C-alpha positions in Angstrom: -10.8 111.7 175.4 -14.3 110.1 175.9 -15.2 110.7 172.2 -11.9 109.2 171.1 -12.4 106.2 173.4 -15.8 105.6 171.8 -14.3 105.7 168.3 -11.6 103.3 169.3 -14.0 100.9 171.0 -16.2 100.8 167.9 -13.5 99.6 165.6 -14.3 96.1 164.2 -10.8 94.6 164.8 -10.8 93.8 168.5 -10.8 90.2 169.7 -11.0 90.8 173.4 -11.9 93.6 175.9 -9.4 96.4 175.2 -7.4 98.7 177.3 -6.7 102.2 176.0 -3.8 104.4 177.0 -3.0 107.9 175.8 0.4 108.2 174.0 2.3 111.5 174.4 3.2 113.5 171.3 1.3 114.1 168.1 0.6 117.7 167.2 -1.7 117.0 164.2 -3.4 113.8 165.6 -4.2 111.9 168.7 -2.3 108.7 169.4 -3.3 105.8 171.7 -1.8 102.5 172.8 -4.5 99.8 172.7 -3.9 96.4 174.4 -6.1 93.7 172.9 -5.2 90.5 174.7 -1.6 89.8 173.9 -1.6 92.3 171.0 -0.4 95.9 171.3 -1.5 98.4 168.6 -1.2 102.1 168.1 -4.4 103.9 167.0 -3.9 107.3 165.3 -7.0 109.5 165.1 -6.9 112.5 162.8 -8.7 113.8 159.7 -7.3 115.7 156.7 -5.8 119.0 157.6 -5.8 121.0 154.4 -4.1 124.1 155.7 -1.1 121.8 156.4 -1.7 119.8 153.1 -2.1 116.7 155.2 -4.1 114.0 153.4 -4.7 110.9 155.4 -4.9 108.9 152.2 -1.3 109.9 151.5 -0.2 109.0 155.0 -1.8 105.5 154.6 -0.1 104.9 151.2 3.3 106.0 152.6 2.8 104.0 155.8 2.2 100.8 153.8 5.2 101.5 151.6 7.4 102.2 154.6 6.5 98.8 156.1 7.2 97.1 152.8 10.5 98.8 152.7 11.3 97.7 156.2 11.4 101.1 157.8 8.0 101.6 159.3 5.5 99.6 161.4 2.8 97.4 159.8 -0.6 98.9 159.0 -3.2 96.7 160.6 -6.4 98.7 159.8 -7.6 102.0 158.4 -10.8 103.9 158.1 -11.8 107.5 157.7 -9.8 109.4 160.4 -8.3 106.2 161.8 -5.0 104.5 161.3 -4.1 101.4 163.3 -0.4 100.3 163.4 1.5 97.4 165.0 3.1 98.7 168.2 6.9 98.5 168.4 8.5 98.0 171.8 11.1 100.7 171.5 12.7 103.9 172.8 11.9 107.2 171.2 15.1 109.0 170.3 16.2 112.3 171.8 18.3 114.9 170.0 21.5 113.4 171.6 20.4 110.0 170.5 20.0 111.2 166.9 23.6 112.5 167.0 25.0 109.3 168.6 23.2 107.1 166.1 23.9 109.2 163.0 25.4 106.4 160.9 22.4 104.2 161.5 20.1 107.2 160.7 21.9 108.0 157.5 21.4 104.4 156.4 17.7 104.6 157.4 17.1 107.8 155.5 18.7 106.5 152.3 16.5 103.5 152.5 13.5 105.8 152.8 14.7 107.9 149.8 15.4 105.1 147.4 13.4 102.0 148.5 10.0 103.5 149.4 9.4 104.7 145.8 9.7 101.1 144.7 6.9 100.1 147.1 4.4 102.9 146.6 1.0 101.7 145.3 -1.5 104.4 144.5 -1.3 108.2 144.1 2.0 109.7 145.3 2.3 113.3 146.6 5.1 115.8 146.1 6.1 117.9 149.0 7.3 121.2 147.5 8.4 123.3 150.5 8.2 126.6 148.6 4.6 126.0 147.6 3.8 125.0 151.1 5.2 128.2 152.4 3.3 130.3 149.9 0.1 128.4 150.8 0.7 129.1 154.5 1.2 132.8 153.7 -2.2 133.0 151.9 -3.9 131.2 154.8 -2.3 133.4 157.4 -3.3 136.6 155.6 -6.9 135.4 155.1 -7.2 134.5 158.8 -5.6 137.8 160.0 -2.7 136.2 161.7 -0.8 138.4 164.2 2.3 137.6 162.0 0.7 139.1 158.8 3.0 142.2 158.8 6.1 140.1 158.2 4.7 137.7 155.6 5.7 139.7 152.5 9.3 139.8 153.8 9.2 136.0 154.4 7.8 135.4 150.9 10.7 137.3 149.4 13.1 135.1 151.3 11.1 132.0 150.2 11.4 133.0 146.5 15.1 133.6 146.8 15.6 130.2 148.4 13.7 128.5 145.6 15.8 130.3 143.0 19.2 129.4 144.4 18.6 125.8 145.6 18.1 124.1 142.3 18.5 122.0 140.1 17.1 119.2 142.3 17.6 115.5 142.7 14.2 113.9 143.5 13.8 111.1 146.0 10.9 110.1 148.3 11.1 112.2 151.5 9.7 111.7 155.0 9.9 115.5 155.4 9.4 115.7 159.1 12.6 114.3 160.7 12.1 115.3 164.3 13.9 113.1 166.9 10.6 111.9 168.2 9.8 110.2 164.9 12.7 107.8 165.3 12.2 104.6 167.3 15.0 102.2 168.4 13.8 98.7 169.3 17.3 97.7 170.5 18.5 96.2 167.2 16.8 98.4 164.5 15.7 101.9 163.9 12.2 102.7 162.7 10.6 105.9 161.3 7.0 106.9 162.1 4.5 109.6 161.2 4.2 109.8 157.4 1.8 112.8 157.3 4.1 115.0 155.2 5.7 112.3 153.1 6.1 112.8 149.3 8.6 113.2 146.6 11.2 115.9 147.4 14.9 116.7 147.2 17.1 114.7 149.7 18.6 118.0 150.8 15.2 118.9 152.5 15.3 115.8 154.7 19.0 116.3 155.5 18.5 120.0 156.3 15.4 119.3 158.4 17.3 116.6 160.3 20.1 119.0 161.1 18.0 122.0 162.0 15.5 119.9 164.1 18.3 118.3 166.0 20.7 121.2 166.5 23.6 119.8 164.5 26.9 121.7 164.6 28.8 122.6 161.4 31.0 119.6 161.8 28.0 117.3 162.4 26.4 118.7 159.2 29.6 118.0 157.2 29.7 114.5 158.5 26.0 114.0 157.6 26.5 115.2 154.0 29.7 113.4 153.3 28.4 110.1 154.6 25.0 110.4 152.9 26.6 111.2 149.5 29.7 109.1 150.2 32.1 111.7 148.9 33.8 115.0 149.8 31.2 117.8 149.6 31.9 120.7 147.3 30.8 124.3 148.0 27.9 124.0 145.5 26.2 121.2 147.4 26.9 122.9 150.8 25.3 126.1 149.4 22.2 124.3 148.2 22.0 122.3 151.4 22.1 125.5 153.5 19.3 127.0 151.3 17.1 123.9 151.8 17.9 124.0 155.5 16.7 127.6 155.6 13.5 126.6 153.7 12.9 123.8 156.2 13.2 126.3 159.1 10.9 128.8 157.4 8.3 126.1 156.7 8.5 125.0 160.4 8.0 128.6 161.5 5.0 129.1 159.3 3.5 125.7 160.2 3.6 126.9 163.8 2.0 130.3 162.9 -0.9 128.5 161.2 -1.2 126.1 164.2 -1.5 129.1 166.5 -4.8 129.8 164.8 -6.1 126.3 164.1 -4.8 123.7 166.5 -6.8 122.6 169.6 -3.9 120.6 171.0 -2.3 121.8 174.2 1.0 123.1 173.0 2.8 126.5 173.2 2.8 127.3 169.4 3.6 130.9 170.0 6.9 130.1 171.7 7.6 127.4 169.0 7.0 130.1 166.3 9.4 132.4 168.1 12.2 129.8 168.4 12.0 128.7 164.8 11.8 132.2 163.4 15.0 133.1 165.3 16.7 130.0 163.9 15.5 130.8 160.4 16.7 134.4 160.5 20.1 133.3 161.8 20.5 130.7 159.1 19.2 133.0 156.3 21.5 135.8 157.3 24.5 133.5 157.2 23.5 132.2 153.8 23.2 135.7 152.4 26.8 136.7 153.6 
């Protein structure tokens, strides 16, 4: 905390003596609320994390585009390992909040998918989940993960999911739709944390939203029909379920890698177990 405090205090943007408060959350960075006179800002500290394919330059580009599209907070300042954003007085959504605000969230996601590409300035990433999973497998084997014995089996699953889930519509995805990444300021929803953003199929975001927030089958049907504004045929449902499985597999292997690399206080082992069980259940249903 002391090292982070020194970094924050050294930033050239402060106008008065600042107050620094730790913000909960953030598994790939450290977040702080900084009060500078009457101004409130969020400072995110974190460098590139290549094993997770996180490039802070991409996060910055996407964060700026998200603000221009009206879905994310304003970027105030950036430097190597530092991103400063305007603080939004808001409530962080829970799983139940996501479900009760699903119409607003669908509208927000569609704005992300179709408006952010018009605002991107600079290099734009692609988030291809099947490549991400293969990359994780190589990293885990090279670092002698305790999960190494099941990786070949998981890669067979990954290859199968890639084979059956195309052809793909491509949009600009957030690719990390956890409930904690949605903010409600009382009149508007916002989306934060653009570390994994990039071009992707919309089904990945929709599948990730559903799996991260424990949607029922009826809730998934509502999500799909209101996103696509039409009755959903069996082909779309099948591809959606394949991408939902891929989302769960990626989350599982993200956690496996984090077990090795992360210094943040979080029970990654339990998180791996939970997501692996969810993946295996979804995958077995898909294969029936």
